[in-house]
NUDREN-909085 format. One line per 2 residues: their letters; for each residue x negated, y negated, z of N, C-alpha, C, CB. Coordinates in pm, 1 decimal. Each point is the difference from the previous one (the first is absolute). Glycine has a CB too. Layout:
REM residues N
A) X/Y/Z/X/Y/Z/X/Y/Z/X/Y/Z; ...
***
This chain:
REM residues 252
XX) 25167.3/-8584.8/-1961.2/-5.1/-146.3/25.0/109.5/-73.6/-96.3/-264.4/17.1/67.1; 327.2/-106.1/-11.4/103.9/-79.2/-78.9/-76.5/-123.3/-60.4/205.6/73.2/158.2
XX) -198.5/-83.3/-291.5/-68.9/-106.2/-67.4/106.3/-112.4/-38.9/-182.8/170.2/-89.1; 157.3/-284.2/161.3/82.6/-117.2/-29.0/-31.7/-67.3/-120.0/25.2/-25.9/222.6
XX) 74.9/-38.3/-290.9/-29.8/-78.1/-113.3/-69.2/-131.5/25.8/188.2/108.2/-95.5; -294.7/-137.3/35.1/-86.9/-116.4/17.5/-10.6/-75.3/-131.3/-129.8/117.6/181.1
XX) 117.7/-257.1/-166.6/-28.4/-76.3/-111.8/-147.9/11.5/-50.8/181.7/-148.8/82.4; -201.6/111.5/-199.0/-127.1/1.7/-57.2/-92.4/-91.2/79.7/99.7/51.5/-223.8
XX) -52.5/-164.3/285.0/-73.3/-87.8/75.5/-51.8/60.4/131.9/132.3/-176.4/-108.1; -56.1/264.4/163.8/-46.4/72.5/123.9/-101.5/94.3/-31.4/211.3/-22.4/101.2
XX) -196.2/91.6/-214.7/-97.8/95.3/-49.5/-131.7/-66.1/-41.1/189.2/141.5/-75.5; -179.3/-256.9/22.0/-116.4/-83.8/-43.1/-73.2/-39.2/125.8/117.9/-91.0/-209.1
XX) -55.7/51.9/325.2/-58.1/-31.8/119.1/-86.3/110.7/50.1/186.2/-145.6/43.8; -120.8/276.5/-54.1/-62.6/118.0/49.2/-131.2/25.6/-75.5/225.8/92.6/63.5
XX) -215.3/-108.8/-199.4/-108.2/31.8/-87.3/-115.0/-94.9/13.2/161.6/97.4/-151.0; -124.2/-229.7/179.8/-100.5/-95.7/15.1/-78.2/26.2/120.7/133.0/-158.6/-118.4
XX) -68.3/209.0/241.2/-63.2/29.9/122.0/-91.6/111.8/-16.1/187.5/-84.2/119.4; -140.8/201.2/-175.0/-74.5/117.8/1.2/-119.5/-4.5/-95.1/207.0/115.9/63.1
XX) -197.2/-197.5/-171.4/-101.2/-14.3/-101.0/-97.8/-114.8/24.6/162.9/96.5/-154.8; -139.5/-168.6/259.9/-73.3/-115.1/27.3/-158.2/34.9/21.1/221.7/-103.0/104.1
XX) -249.6/211.5/-55.6/-137.7/44.2/16.4/-69.1/66.9/-118.8/65.2/24.0/228.3; 12.4/-2.0/-330.5/-53.7/69.3/-116.6/91.4/102.1/-62.8/-215.3/-36.1/99.5
XX) 164.7/103.9/-202.4/74.0/101.9/-69.5/37.0/104.2/97.1/-114.8/-45.8/-212.0; 230.4/116.8/173.8/54.5/111.8/81.9/52.4/99.4/-97.7/61.3/-145.7/199.5
XX) -103.9/275.8/-173.9/59.6/112.5/-75.8/151.0/4.7/6.8/-205.2/125.6/43.8; 262.5/-87.1/-155.7/155.1/12.3/-10.8/53.3/88.9/107.4/-7.3/-29.6/-248.0
XX) -61.8/145.1/275.7/47.3/94.5/95.0/2.0/-57.1/146.2/-88.4/180.8/-154.4; -4.9/-257.0/186.1/3.8/-69.7/135.8/96.4/-106.8/-1.7/-231.6/48.7/42.9
XX) 243.5/-110.6/-152.9/99.7/-121.9/-13.1/140.7/54.0/25.5/-146.1/-126.9/-178.1; 179.5/242.3/118.4/133.8/67.5/6.1/21.4/36.1/147.8/-13.9/97.2/-243.9
XX) -93.6/-31.2/307.9/7.3/44.9/136.2/48.6/-118.8/88.6/-188.1/173.7/-41.4; 114.9/-287.5/17.1/31.7/-119.0/95.9/135.8/-51.4/-38.8/-246.9/-71.5/29.5
XX) 286.1/72.2/-151.1/130.3/-54.6/-24.4/109.1/85.6/50.9/-90.1/-108.7/-191.9; 67.5/242.2/192.9/108.4/91.5/63.8/2.6/-22.6/158.7/-35.5/186.1/-192.6
XX) -81.3/-208.2/249.2/-8.5/-28.2/135.6/80.7/-120.8/57.6/-215.2/103.4/-30.9; 233.7/-197.6/-64.5/69.8/-115.7/47.1/140.0/-8.3/-63.9/-221.4/-117.3/34.1
XX) 260.8/227.1/-99.4/133.4/20.2/-51.7/19.1/-71.4/-132.3/83.5/24.3/232.2; -183.7/-56.4/-304.5/17.1/-56.6/-131.9/-2.2/96.1/-115.6/-98.9/-193.5/94.4
XX) 76.1/317.6/-73.3/-11.8/98.6/-98.9/46.1/132.3/59.3/-188.0/-125.4/-112.0; 269.2/199.6/36.5/66.6/124.0/55.8/-94.1/108.4/-20.8/233.1/-73.9/-46.3
XX) -207.7/190.7/120.2/-82.0/117.7/-16.6/7.7/53.7/-138.1/31.1/51.0/234.2; -152.3/-22.3/-292.6/-6.6/50.0/-139.6/21.4/-108.7/-106.9/82.9/217.3/87.4
XX) -51.8/-341.0/-49.8/10.7/-103.8/-93.0/-129.3/-57.0/-36.7/214.0/-43.5/85.4; -244.3/28.6/-217.6/-130.9/-61.4/-39.2/19.5/-139.3/-21.5/-80.4/200.6/-102.4
XX) -32.7/-264.9/134.8/1.4/-150.0/4.1/22.3/-59.2/-141.3/-158.6/4.3/201.0; 108.0/59.4/-300.9/13.4/-58.1/-133.1/142.1/16.7/-53.2/-242.2/47.2/-43.2
XX) 323.7/28.9/112.0/135.6/9.9/-48.5/104.4/-82.6/83.8/-65.4/228.7/-85.3; 13.0/-295.4/187.6/84.2/-84.9/83.9/10.8/-138.7/-59.5/-66.1/131.1/202.2
XX) 178.9/-172.1/-235.0/25.4/-128.6/-72.8/-52.1/-113.7/80.9/203.5/92.0/-110.1; -188.1/-101.6/235.5/-48.3/-117.7/83.7/-148.6/2.4/-3.2/200.3/3.0/155.1
XX) -256.3/112.2/-148.1/-152.1/-6.9/-6.2/-53.6/-47.3/-137.5/-7.6/188.8/168.5; 79.6/-138.1/-272.1/-45.0/-46.6/-133.2/18.4/-146.4/-19.0/54.5/218.3/-89.7
XX) 46.7/-277.9/146.4/21.2/-153.1/-7.7/-103.6/-63.2/85.3/250.5/16.4/-35.5; -267.7/31.8/157.9/-102.5/-66.4/88.8/-139.5/12.6/-69.9/136.2/56.8/219.6
XX) -170.0/54.5/-272.5/-129.0/15.4/-59.5/-17.1/-101.0/-113.2/-1.7/243.5/63.2; 94.1/-261.0/-144.3/-4.1/-91.3/-112.2/-10.5/-146.5/54.8/138.8/165.7/-145.9
XX) -64.0/-200.4/246.5/0.4/-135.0/56.5/-125.3/-40.9/61.6/228.2/27.8/35.9; -298.6/80.7/21.9/-124.5/-33.3/66.8/-119.4/10.2/-94.9/98.7/80.5/214.8
XX) -78.0/-22.0/-332.4/-118.6/18.6/-96.8/-79.5/107.7/39.9/-9.9/-227.7/-50.5; 62.9/333.2/123.5/-81.1/112.0/40.2/-44.5/83.8/-117.0/118.5/0.1/213.5
XX) -241.4/48.0/-202.9/-63.2/74.7/-108.0/-17.0/142.7/45.3/-119.2/-204.8/-85.9; 142.8/294.8/-8.8/-20.9/142.0/31.5/-138.3/35.1/-56.3/254.3/58.8/-5.5
XX) -332.6/-0.1/89.7/-130.8/53.0/-47.3/-16.6/151.4/20.1/-96.5/-222.9/52.5; 28.4/279.6/-142.8/-13.7/153.0/4.6/-139.9/33.7/25.5/185.9/36.7/-158.7
XX) -222.8/51.1/245.5/-132.7/39.6/19.1/-0.3/159.4/-23.7/-51.6/-204.8/170.5; -26.4/233.3/-271.1/-10.9/145.0/-41.6/98.7/33.2/-113.1/-70.6/62.3/236.1
XX) 47.5/60.9/-284.8/83.9/42.3/-120.7/72.7/127.4/32.9/-162.1/-105.0/-163.7; 262.2/129.5/77.3/81.8/119.7/15.0/65.8/24.0/131.3/-144.3/87.9/-159.3
XX) 144.7/40.9/201.3/69.4/39.4/128.6/-65.3/-61.7/125.3/65.0/216.9/-109.9; -197.4/-260.2/91.9/-64.4/-56.1/120.2/6.3/-148.7/5.9/-148.5/190.7/1.3
XX) 203.7/-249.9/-98.7/8.2/-146.7/-2.9/101.8/-59.4/100.2/-65.7/14.7/-240.2; 28.9/-115.2/307.6/92.5/-65.5/102.6/31.9/-139.9/-37.2/-94.4/139.1/178.8
XX) 215.7/-179.2/-167.3/46.9/-129.3/-21.9/3.1/-92.9/126.8/129.2/104.8/-184.8; -164.3/-219.1/174.7/5.5/-98.1/105.1/66.1/-125.1/-41.6/-199.1/95.2/90.1
XX) 257.4/-172.7/10.4/57.4/-128.6/-26.8/-97.1/-98.5/54.6/238.5/81.8/6.5; -249.9/-196.4/-71.2/-96.2/-103.2/34.2/60.1/-142.7/-29.6/-193.6/165.8/-51.2
XX) 193.6/-259.8/160.5/50.6/-128.8/-20.0/-101.7/-69.6/-102.4/116.5/-8.0/243.3; -71.0/-89.0/-320.5/-93.6/-70.0/-90.4/-103.3/-73.6/77.0/176.2/-22.8/-168.0
XX) -296.9/22.7/128.3/-106.2/-74.2/75.0/24.0/-141.5/-3.4/-160.7/167.5/-50.2; 112.3/-243.8/153.9/8.9/-146.4/10.2/-101.8/-50.8/-111.5/63.8/-4.7/267.2
XX) -42.4/-109.9/-297.0/-86.8/-67.3/-91.6/-133.6/-16.9/66.1/191.6/-116.8/-110.1; -286.7/174.7/50.9/-142.2/3.3/53.2/-93.0/-89.1/-86.8/36.6/239.9/88.5
XX) -85.7/-344.5/-36.5/-99.0/-86.0/-82.9/-120.4/83.4/-40.8/68.6/-212.0/124.1; -127.0/175.9/-234.6/-113.5/69.6/-42.3/-119.6/-25.1/100.6/85.3/-17.8/-244.1
XX) -170.9/121.1/253.0/-113.3/-14.2/85.1/-86.2/-117.1/-31.1/7.6/235.8/26.1; -61.1/-310.9/57.3/-91.2/-114.0/-22.8/-133.9/60.1/1.4/147.5/-176.0/105.8
XX) -207.6/169.5/-221.8/-130.7/60.9/-26.7/-85.1/-104.2/-54.6/92.4/223.4/-40.7; -219.9/-237.1/83.3/-83.4/-109.3/-57.1/-32.5/31.0/-147.0/-101.1/-49.2/229.9
XX) 70.7/-60.8/-298.6/-24.2/4.9/-146.9/-120.3/93.1/-26.1/92.8/-240.0/-33.5; -185.6/242.5/123.1/-130.1/86.7/-22.6/45.2/143.9/5.6/-165.4/-170.7/110.5
XX) 257.6/204.6/-9.2/39.9/141.7/18.4/68.0/53.3/-105.9/11.0/-33.5/217.3; 85.2/-46.2/-283.1/87.7/49.2/-107.4/-37.8/-80.3/-127.9/194.9/62.8/166.3
XX) -310.2/-81.5/-194.2/-49.9/-72.9/-127.2/58.1/65.0/-119.7/-216.8/-63.6/106.3; 268.4/-13.4/-193.4/61.0/73.6/-128.4/-93.3/97.6/-62.7/132.3/-200.7/-51.0
XX) -79.4/310.7/6.0/-82.0/95.9/-61.8/-86.2/-49.5/-116.2/168.9/155.2/72.2; -97.9/-235.3/-150.5/-63.8/-52.2/-130.4/-127.9/-79.2/50.1/236.3/-23.4/-141.8
XX) -230.2/-50.1/240.1/-120.0/-70.1/44.3/-110.2/94.8/55.3/148.7/-196.1/51.3; -98.4/309.4/15.2/-105.2/90.9/51.2/-71.0/69.1/-113.3/130.4/35.8/208.4
XX) -57.8/-8.7/-317.3/-70.0/85.2/-111.3/-112.6/-88.3/-63.2/222.2/137.1/-57.7; -214.8/-270.5/73.5/-98.9/-76.8/-71.0/-126.9/-23.3/75.3/182.7/-103.7/-112.9
XX) -194.7/161.0/234.0/-124.9/-23.0/72.9/-51.4/133.7/45.6/71.2/-230.3/75.1; -197.4/242.9/-68.1/-61.0/128.7/31.8/-6.1/14.2/158.5/-141.5/-4.0/-225.6
XX) 97.8/135.8/264.5/-19.0/17.7/137.5/128.1/50.1/78.8/-176.2/-178.4/-24.5; 161.1/210.7/133.9/110.0/39.4/90.6/100.7/-117.6/20.0/-159.3/163.4/119.1
XX) 288.2/-130.0/-130.9/101.3/-97.3/9.5/105.1/5.2/110.4/-41.5/-3.8/-227.3; 6.3/101.9/316.5/93.1/17.9/114.1/-21.2/-114.4/98.0/-0.6/253.6/-26.4
XX) 100.2/-289.6/110.9/-15.9/-103.3/101.6/-104.8/42.7/97.5/236.5/-71.4/-25.5; -336.6/-13.9/50.3/-107.8/25.3/99.0/55.8/22.0/131.4/-153.9/-134.2/-124.3
XX) 84.1/208.7/208.3/54.7/36.1/130.2/10.8/-125.5/92.3/-100.2/235.1/-25.9; 9.1/-322.4/8.2/2.5/-119.1/97.2/122.0/-88.3/-34.2/-260.3/-1.3/24.5
XX) 289.7/-8.6/-153.2/121.9/-78.3/-50.2/126.6/55.5/48.3/-120.1/-58.6/-200.1; 129.3/198.0/189.4/122.0/66.5/34.0/15.1/-2.6/149.2/-12.3/144.8/-202.9
XX) -95.8/-117.6/277.2/3.9/-3.3/143.9/42.0/-132.0/59.6/-172.1/167.7/-7.8; 118.1/-279.5/-66.1/47.1/-123.6/54.9/145.5/-22.3/-14.0/-214.7/-86.4/-46.1
XX) 274.8/129.4/-65.8/145.6/-15.5/-19.9/73.4/78.9/105.5/-30.1/-32.2/-247.4; -20.0/143.2/288.7/73.2/96.5/86.5/-45.1/-32.0/157.2/6.6/193.9/-204.9
XX) -65.3/-303.8/223.3/-46.1/-35.8/136.4/130.5/-4.0/98.7/-209.7/-144.5/-102.9; 190.6/202.3/214.1/114.3/6.7/96.0/88.3/114.3/-22.3/-6.3/-236.5/16.2
XX) -3.2/313.6/-121.4/89.1/108.3/-21.4/-77.0/129.0/50.9/121.0/-120.3/-206.3; -40.5/218.4/273.0/-61.5/120.2/46.5/9.7/109.5/-102.2/51.4/-66.4/229.9
XX) -148.0/64.0/-324.1/-6.1/82.7/-111.5/-126.4/80.0/9.5/134.8/-158.8/-136.0; -132.8/294.3/127.7/-128.6/66.2/0.5/-99.6/-49.2/-100.3/119.0/188.8/79.4
XX) -241.6/-214.5/-36.1/-105.7/-53.2/-81.6/-30.8/94.8/-117.1/-94.0/-118.6/202.0; 114.8/248.6/-178.9/-31.5/104.9/-101.8/79.2/-36.0/-128.9/-39.9/185.8/182.5
XX) 164.1/-225.0/-163.4/89.8/-33.9/-108.0/-44.3/-115.6/-76.3/177.1/91.0/125.4; -214.8/-196.2/-48.5/-33.4/-128.3/-55.9/-140.9/16.1/-82.3/131.2/-127.5/203.5
XX) -226.3/193.3/-134.9/-123.5/32.1/-70.9/14.0/85.1/-118.2/-104.8/-21.8/205.7; 187.9/119.3/-198.7/12.7/90.0/-107.1/58.1/-69.3/-121.0/24.3/185.3/161.2
XX) 87.6/-256.6/-148.9/57.1/-62.9/-117.4/-95.4/-113.2/-56.3/236.2/54.6/92.7; -296.1/-135.6/2.1/-79.9/-98.8/-46.6/-128.6/43.5/-81.8/93.8/-120.1/193.9
XX) -135.0/246.8/-185.1/-111.8/46.8/-69.7/41.1/58.3/-146.4/-110.6/48.8/235.2; 243.0/-31.4/-257.1/33.9/54.4/-123.0/-20.2/-92.6/-119.0/154.5/135.4/125.4
XX) -198.0/-81.6/-234.7/-23.9/-83.0/-119.0/112.4/28.3/-101.1/-255.2/1.3/37.8; 321.8/-102.6/-80.0/117.7/29.8/-91.0/-59.2/7.5/-144.0/179.0/-124.7/154.8
XX) -286.9/109.7/-176.9/-68.2/25.1/-137.3/-53.6/135.9/-13.3/-63.0/-232.6/-11.4; 51.1/312.1/121.5/-54.1/136.4/-0.4/106.2/98.1/57.0/-240.1/-91.4/27.3
XX) 344.2/132.4/-105.6/97.0/93.5/47.6/-68.3/143.7/7.4/196.1/-145.1/-102.8; -136.2/226.0/188.1/-40.2/137.6/0.7/24.6/69.8/-139.6/51.7/3.2/251.6
XX) -131.1/98.0/-277.2/4.9/66.4/-135.2/138.3/39.5/-43.4/-224.6/84.6/42.4; 311.2/-36.3/58.5/128.9/48.5/-38.1/114.0/-108.9/18.4/-83.4/234.4/63.9
XX) 55.3/-351.9/-45.8/99.5/-104.7/23.4/-15.1/-104.6/-98.4/5.5/46.7/234.9; 99.6/-75.7/-319.4/-5.7/-106.1/-98.6/-33.8/-137.1/71.0/171.5/129.2/-149.1
XX) -236.8/-219.6/60.5/-38.8/-122.4/65.8/115.7/-89.2/54.9/-195.3/11.0/-150.0; 306.9/-14.9/75.3/110.5/-73.6/31.4/61.3/47.9/133.7/34.5/-40.8/-245.4
XX) -22.6/171.6/255.8/58.9/72.3/126.9/-96.8/-29.9/117.0/111.1/198.8/-138.8; -245.2/-194.8/119.0/-101.5/-27.1/103.4/24.0/-141.9/52.2/-171.7/157.9/-109.4
XX) 180.2/-254.3/22.9/13.9/-134.7/38.7/134.1/-24.6/73.6/-146.5/-62.8/-194.8; 251.1/128.5/153.0/130.8/-11.2/72.6/-18.9/49.1/136.5/133.0/30.0/-205.3
XX) -197.2/78.2/223.2/-22.1/62.5/138.0/-77.1/-102.8/85.6/-7.5/244.7/-94.8; -95.4/-311.0/43.5/-73.6/-92.9/69.2/84.8/-116.7/45.8/-194.6/73.1/-127.2
XX) 266.9/-127.4/29.7/92.0/-114.0/27.6/100.2/37.6/104.6/-26.5/-82.8/-232.3; 89.1/205.3/221.2/93.5/42.1/108.5/-58.4/9.1/129.3/117.2/117.2/-156.8
XX) -245.5/-72.2/164.5/-64.1/15.9/123.9/-28.5/-127.3/61.3/-90.1/202.9/-74.3; 51.1/-312.4/-0.3/-26.2/-141.0/46.6/133.6/-50.3/51.4/-192.2/-46.7/-170.2
XX) 297.5/65.1/100.9/139.7/-51.4/38.7/37.5/67.7/132.5/76.4/-34.2/-248.6; -101.1/163.7/265.9/37.4/67.3/117.4/-80.5/-58.4/112.7/61.1/207.8/-125.8
XX) -186.9/-228.6/115.9/-83.3/-55.0/109.6/37.9/-140.2/39.5/-182.6/141.4/-78.9; 209.0/-223.5/-21.9/17.8/-144.0/20.3/148.6/-51.0/6.4/-219.5/-20.1/-117.8
XX) 317.1/110.6/102.9/137.0/-48.3/1.7/40.7/-66.1/117.9/47.8/168.1/-139.3; 45.3/-270.7/115.1/52.7/-69.3/118.5/77.1/85.7/96.6/9.5/-195.0/-138.9
XX) 46.3/308.8/90.5/67.4/93.7/78.2/-90.2/78.1/90.4/163.5/9.4/-174.7; -298.7/-21.7/150.8/-104.2/66.2/71.5/25.3/152.8/9.3/-38.0/-214.1/128.8
XX) 58.3/265.6/-246.5/14.1/140.7/-5.7/-110.2/88.3/45.2/137.7/-56.0/-170.5; -262.1/7.0/155.9/-111.0/86.5/33.2/-9.8/5.3/151.0/-123.0/-54.6/-215.3
XX) 144.4/-55.0/291.8/6.3/11.8/150.7/106.6/83.9/48.6/-90.3/-214.3/14.9; 208.2/200.6/-82.3/114.0/90.8/41.2/-34.7/146.9/-24.7/166.5/-182.8/-54.6
XX) -222.1/214.4/-63.4/-46.8/134.0/-36.8/-82.7/61.3/109.9/1.9/-66.1/-238.1; -99.1/-15.6/276.4/-99.0/47.0/104.0/78.3/30.5/128.0/-193.3/-141.6/-99.1
XX) 281.1/57.1/144.9/77.9/24.1/117.3/92.5/126.1/-8.1/-11.0/-247.6/35.0; 58.2/272.9/-153.5/88.2/109.2/-19.3/-73.2/135.4/-25.0/163.6/-167.8/-88.6
XX) -306.4/165.4/86.6/-78.2/121.6/-6.8/-37.9/38.2/-140.7/112.2/72.9/203.4; -81.0/-163.6/-309.1/-57.1/32.7/-128.9/-148.4/-13.9/-1.3/206.8/-71.1/-104.2
XX) -278.1/165.7/43.1/-143.9/-3.9/-14.5/-35.7/-39.4/-136.6/-26.4/170.0/170.0; -110.5/-169.7/-188.2/-52.1/-31.9/-136.9/43.2/94.3/-106.9/-191.3/-96.3/107.5
XX) 189.3/224.0/-79.8/43.6/95.7/-95.2/131.4/-4.4/-39.6/-153.1/124.0/81.4; 253.6/-152.0/20.1/140.4/-0.4/-34.9/36.4/-133.8/-71.8/50.6/154.7/200.0
XX) -140.2/-252.3/-197.2/21.3/-126.9/-80.3/-68.0/-3.0/-120.7/28.8/-114.3/191.0; -157.8/150.8/-196.6/-78.7/-20.4/-122.4/-63.8/119.8/-61.5/-39.2/-213.3/87.8
XX) 65.4/325.1/-15.4/-57.6/133.5/-44.5/56.6/49.2/-132.2/-29.9/59.0/239.0; -43.8/26.1/-306.1/39.4/61.4/-123.3/-87.6/123.3/-31.7/80.0/-225.4/-80.9
XX) -51.3/303.0/-13.0/-79.7/115.8/-35.3/-133.4/-44.4/-66.6/214.3/137.7/-28.1; -315.4/-54.6/53.1/-136.7/-37.3/-44.8/-8.7/-11.2/-158.3/-95.7/119.9/211.4
XX) 163.5/-26.3/-274.0/-4.4/6.6/-145.0/150.7/-8.4/-47.7/-225.7/145.1/-3.3; 246.3/-214.9/-110.2/122.9/-22.4/-63.4/108.0/-28.7/102.9/-72.5/145.1/-187.9
XX) 45.9/-252.7/267.1/99.6/-41.8/100.1/138.6/-29.7/-48.1/-186.1/-86.9/114.3; 199.9/34.0/-239.9/130.7/-41.0/-43.6/87.5/123.8/-28.7/-98.8/-213.8/-95.7
XX) 33.4/336.2/79.4/76.8/121.2/-24.6/45.4/70.6/139.3/-134.8/28.8/-228.0; 91.9/-88.3/326.8/31.8/47.6/132.6/60.1/-101.3/94.3/-178.8/154.2/-34.5
XX) 276.2/-223.5/-13.7/56.5/-113.2/73.0/72.8/42.0/134.6/26.7/-115.8/-227.7; 0.0/250.3/233.9/68.2/42.5/126.7/-106.7/1.8/105.7/178.2/142.1/-118.1
XX) -303.4/-149.5/87.7/-106.0/-8.0/99.2/-58.6/-144.2/15.5/-52.6/241.8/-54.0; 115.7/-331.7/-16.5/-58.3/-140.8/0.2/69.6/-75.0/121.7/-40.7/-5.8/-270.1
XX) -33.9/-97.1/311.9/44.2/-81.5/115.9/100.7/-104.5/-52.1/-225.4/33.4/125.1; 279.6/-114.5/-24.9/107.9/-89.0/-21.2/-32.8/-103.8/-104.6/70.4/39.5/231.5
XX) -193.9/-97.5/-225.9/-27.6/-107.5/-87.8/-6.8/42.7/-140.8/-115.2/-107.7/178.1; 75.4/234.2/-210.5/-3.2/49.6/-137.8/145.5/9.6/-47.5/-220.1/131.1/37.2
XX) 311.5/-107.2/44.7/144.7/26.9/-29.7/64.0/-134.3/-29.5/11.3/208.4/151.8; -63.1/-325.8/-101.8/52.3/-135.6/-23.8/-3.0/-25.6/-153.0/-83.1/-84.6/232.2
XX) -31.7/107.2/-292.9/-15.3/-5.2/-137.1/61.0/-131.3/-73.6/0.0/254.6/21.8; -40.4/-368.8/35.2/49.1/-129.7/-61.3/145.8/-37.9/62.8/-135.9/54.9/-230.9
XX) 188.6/21.6/306.7/127.3/-35.4/63.9/-20.0/-78.2/119.2/98.6/196.2/-85.1; 5.0/-185.3/181.6/-16.3/-76.2/125.7/46.6/86.3/115.9/33.7/-221.4/-119.6
XX) -107.7/218.6/223.3/28.8/63.1/124.3/112.9/-78.1/75.6/-241.9/87.0/8.8; 356.2/-14.9/17.2/116.6/-60.2/58.0/7.8/30.9/148.1/116.8/16.2/-219.0
XX) -135.4/113.5/254.3/11.7/36.5/138.5/-118.4/88.8/36.4/252.9/-18.0/-8.7; -291.9/16.1/135.3/-106.3/98.6/39.7/37.1/54.9/142.0/-186.5/-125.2/-140.9
XX) 183.7/256.9/152.2/39.5/66.5/123.9/-100.7/100.5/33.6/237.1/-36.6/-43.6; -225.8/105.3/153.4/-109.6/94.5/36.3/-23.9/109.1/-95.3/50.0/-48.6/224.1
XX) 51.1/103.3/-283.2/-10.5/116.1/-88.8/41.5/-23.1/-149.9/43.6/132.2/207.1; -9.2/-257.2/-235.9/40.4/-22.7/-131.6/6.2/-148.3/-24.5/123.8/214.5/-2.9
XX) -121.2/-235.9/-133.3/3.5/-147.3/-48.0/95.1/-7.2/-111.1/-237.9/-48.2/62.5; 288.3/-74.1/-86.2/89.8/-26.4/-117.1/-61.0/-91.4/-96.8/192.5/33.6/139.9
XX) -206.3/7.4/-269.5/-69.7/-67.8/-97.3/99.9/-56.1/-104.3/-202.9/146.9/43.2; 190.8/-262.3/-89.2/87.9/-54.1/-111.4/-91.8/2.6/-128.2/149.3/-160.1/161.9
XX) -92.8/241.2/-260.1/-72.3/14.5/-122.3/-5.8/-136.0/-77.9/71.3/246.5/-7.3; -168.6/-275.4/-65.2/-4.5/-115.9/-88.7/100.1/12.0/-116.4/-241.5/-29.5/61.7
XX) 285.1/-73.7/-115.3/82.3/7.6/-118.2/160.8/10.8/39.7/-210.2/117.5/-126.2; 256.6/1.6/145.0/132.9/20.7/30.6/37.9/-21.7/150.0/-4.8/154.6/-192.5
XX) -103.7/-167.0/276.6/28.3/-26.8/139.4/62.2/113.3/83.2/25.2/-226.6/-77.5; -14.5/348.0/11.5/59.2/116.7/70.0/-107.4/33.0/119.1/131.7/100.4/-228.2
XX) -76.4/-27.9/316.0/-80.1/37.9/121.4/-24.1/148.7/18.6/92.7/-199.3/104.5; -202.8/234.1/-44.8/-32.2/130.0/37.5/-65.5/16.9/121.8/-5.9/39.2/-212.9
XX) 20.2/79.0/282.6/-58.6/15.4/132.5/-128.3/80.0/-24.5/228.4/-7.0/128.7; -337.1/-43.6/-65.2/-126.4/77.1/19.9/-17.8/55.2/135.0/-98.7/-138.6/-164.0
XX) 81.2/270.2/175.0/-0.7/59.7/134.9/-156.4/9.1/34.3/235.8/142.7/-30.6; -270.1/-171.0/145.3/-132.1/16.2/52.5/-41.8/149.0/7.9/34.1/-213.5/128.5
XX) -147.8/248.4/-180.0/-25.2/138.8/-9.7/-128.3/31.6/80.9/116.1/10.9/-229.2; -134.3/100.9/287.8/-125.3/37.1/59.9/-96.1/42.1/-101.5/113.6/63.8/200.5
XX) -226.8/-125.9/-215.1/-99.6/25.3/-106.6/-121.7/52.5/41.6/92.1/-166.2/-112.2; -118.5/290.3/103.4/-122.2/55.4/41.2/-123.4/-60.8/-76.4/130.8/209.2/58.0
XX) -240.0/-249.9/15.1/-110.8/-65.8/-65.9/-60.9/84.5/-112.1/-44.5/-118.5/213.2; 60.5/248.6/-207.8/-54.5/91.0/-103.6/62.5/-15.6/-130.8/-48.5/155.0/170.9
XX) 172.6/-208.3/-177.9/73.5/-9.6/-116.0/-1.5/-132.4/-63.3/130.1/170.5/88.4; -146.1/-277.5/-1.4/10.2/-133.4/-52.1/-130.6/-81.6/44.1/266.1/12.9/8.8
XX) -279.4/-128.5/-62.4/-110.8/-87.7/35.1/51.0/-141.5/7.9/-166.3/152.8/-109.5; 74.1/-236.4/141.3/27.7/-142.9/1.7/-64.0/-66.2/-124.2/10.3/1.3/256.2
XX) 55.6/-93.6/-330.3/-64.6/-60.5/-121.7/-137.8/-45.5/15.3/213.1/-67.8/-61.2; -239.3/14.5/178.3/-139.4/-59.2/15.4/-97.7/107.0/49.1/97.9/-229.7/53.8
XX) -64.7/352.5/-47.5/-88.6/111.0/43.4/-17.2/88.7/-115.1/73.1/-10.0/236.5; 28.6/70.1/-288.1/-19.5/110.0/-96.5/42.8/-30.0/-151.0/36.6/150.0/201.8
XX) 6.9/-283.8/-221.2/34.6/-35.6/-132.3/-94.8/-107.3/-66.8/234.6/58.5/69.1; -239.2/-169.5/5.9/-76.9/-114.4/-56.5/-148.4/15.1/22.3/194.9/-147.1/39.2
XX) -271.4/100.0/-141.8/-146.9/-4.1/18.7/-52.3/-113.3/88.2/-13.2/102.4/-221.1; 105.7/-206.1/239.0/-37.6/-103.0/87.3/39.4/30.8/140.1/17.7/-156.8/-183.2
XX) -111.7/174.6/267.2/13.2/49.1/142.4/-74.4/-78.6/89.8/31.1/217.7/-72.6; -22.7/-194.8/205.0/-83.5/-67.4/97.8/-20.6/98.1/109.4/83.1/-231.0/-57.3
XX) -178.3/195.0/136.1/-43.1/96.2/110.3/98.8/-6.0/113.7/-244.4/-28.3/-58.7; 266.9/147.1/107.6/79.7/14.0/118.9/146.5/44.6/-20.4/-147.8/-171.7/90.2
XX) 203.7/169.5/-216.8/134.2/43.9/-29.7/1.7/148.1/-13.1/51.3/-213.2/-112.1; 28.5/275.1/194.5/23.5/140.5/-7.0/153.6/29.0/4.0/-227.8/42.0/111.7
XX) 272.5/62.7/-172.2/132.4/44.1/13.4/31.3/41.1/149.0/-7.9/74.2/-245.7; 120.7/-111.1/291.0/29.7/31.7/150.0/31.5/161.1/5.4/108.2/-256.6/54.8
***
């Protein structure tokens, strides 16, 4: 194939189009670039000057999934500015205020259900998160980490982006979202669900088999892959971890 010389602007248009739907692996990106004559056979995208210029101009970020020889690089357009999720004051009451009062402090089911009225979200998710007590963490989870998980769960359910309804449509189930190991869950994060992986950050993209999370602080991004989780190895926080439970909840 003859590769014609193209300006960085042409390459930028190409990248904008192919990355519009989300992150793409470098290998696939190179294959598509060769198919349209923007990259020569055997030429690597990171060594092509026009691609490097276009990448810089678009603010494209490189993300790596995995380590060593099995690690794979992807290119990702910068996320659009996403407003913070609108959550009621009761649902995200400051932790300092929660500590000063006794009794369960999780958002009651009726309050949370009212906020989610009209959204097609599995009631198991809503009921499960609503019954968690952020003053009673599991034995193997620090209090601050437990509270962060509950806050992330509430934001996931109530976000203006409607992540929870989208997740249900894409086939994510309770275990793939909220599941974790029954004992020492923080030592087995490879078995943890998406919301555990958010860990105070922000969900940026959600797809059928993966999600993009922005870490707090440095705002770097990482990919969380949806995993098949046998019920024998993981549990739901409101079933196998928390002492605050309610009738009818069972792991799927």
